[in-house]
C-alpha positions, 0 to 999 in steps of 0.5 A, a space after each residue: 661194291 655190294 648194293 643194299 639188296 645184295 647185302 640183305 640177300 647175303 645175310 638171309 642166306 647166312 641165316 638159312 645156312 645156320 639153321 639145322 633141320 632134323 631128319 624127322 621134320 621132312 618126314 613128319 610134314 610128308 605124313 601130315 600132308 598125306 593125312 590131309 590128302 587122305 582125309 579130303 579123299 575120304 570126306 569126298 567119298 563119304 559125300 558121294 556115297 551119301 548123295 548116291 544113296 539119296 538118288 538111288 535108294 531102294 533101287 538095288 544100285 551097287 556102290 563101290 568105294 575102291 579108289 573113289 566111289 563108283 555107282 552102278 546105274 539101277 535098272 529103274 528109278 523108283 516112282 516118285 509119289 504123285 502130287 497131292 494127298 493119297 486116298 485113305 486106305 481101306 480095311 476090309 474083312 476077308 471075303 467082303 465085297 468092296 465096290 470099285 466105283 463102277 456098276 457090277 465091279 467089286 473086289 474081295 481080299 482073301 488070305 492069299 488071293 485078290 479076286 476081282 468081279 469085272 462086269 464084262 466077264 461076270 455081269 451080275 453074277 457072283 463070280 470073281 477071279 484074279 491074282 493068287 500067290 504062295 509065300 515068296 519074295 517081296 514084289 509089286 505087280 499089276 492086273 489090268 482089266 479093260 472096260 468095253 465097249 468103248 474101252 476108254 478106261 481100264 481098272 489098274 489093280 496093283 498087288 504088293 506082297 512083302 513086309 511092312 504096312 502099305 499106306 499108299 500105292 501109285 501107278 504111272 501111265 503115259 508119264 503121268 503118276 496117279 494115286 491108287 486106293 489101297 485096300 488091305 485086310 486087318 492086321 499085317 496080312 503080308 499083302 495089299 491091293 490098290 485100284 485105280 481107274 485110268 486111261 485104257 492101255 493101247 491094244 496090240 495086234 490081238 484084241 484081247 491083249 493090252 501091253 503094259 510096257 513102261 508102266 511104273 508101280 510103287 508101294 509106300 509106307 506111312 512115312 513115304 518110304 518106298 516098299 517096292 517099285 517096278 517098271 513093267 516090261 513090254 
C-alpha cells in the first residue's frame, strides 16, 4: 500500500512526463550560459587591463588579451613624484647665466646644449661645458659634477629631450626621491634641464669616476604625467 509521500512522488513524475520541451530550449539555455560566462571573462579581462595600465603606465609594459590578460613586467617602474611641492620652473633666455646656488657655479641653456660652469674646472673663468645633442628620440639622462675637496655633495643635472612642456623633474638617490629645479628656454624648445644638489656619489677605484648605478630620473608635465623615466645602469 502506498503512503502519502509515494503518492506525491508519483503525481509529480506523471506531471513531469507530460511536459514537452522543444529542441530549441536546451540550445538556447546553453547559448545563454555561454554568453554569461564569456561576458564574465571579458569583464574580468577589462578590469585586469585597467589595473595593469594604472600600475605600469608609461613603462613600456606589453599587455596581451589572449586567453586572459598577461602582463610582461617592465624593465623599471617610473619614479613616483617626491613628497611636497616641486620648485617653480625657471625660464631663461639663450646664453643667460643661471646661478646654481654655489659660488662660481652657473648654467647656460642654448639651442642644443646645456652648459655647466663648475668651480673645480673653471674657477672664476668664463668657460663652461656639458651636454649637447642632435634631434632624436625622447629620453632623460643625467650629468653629475662632484664638488671637491670634501666631495660631500654633488650637482645632479637632469636633461630631458622630447615633446611636452616639463613642469617638474625628480631624481632618486639611495632610495630617496628629491625634486630638481627645472630650467628651460621660452616657448617649446624641445628640452629642459633640472639641477639638484645632493649627496656625493660613491667613488669607484678611479678617483675621477662616480658610478651612477641605481639612480632614477623622471620628468613630469604640469598635470603630473610622466614624460620620461629612467633607472641608470651601473
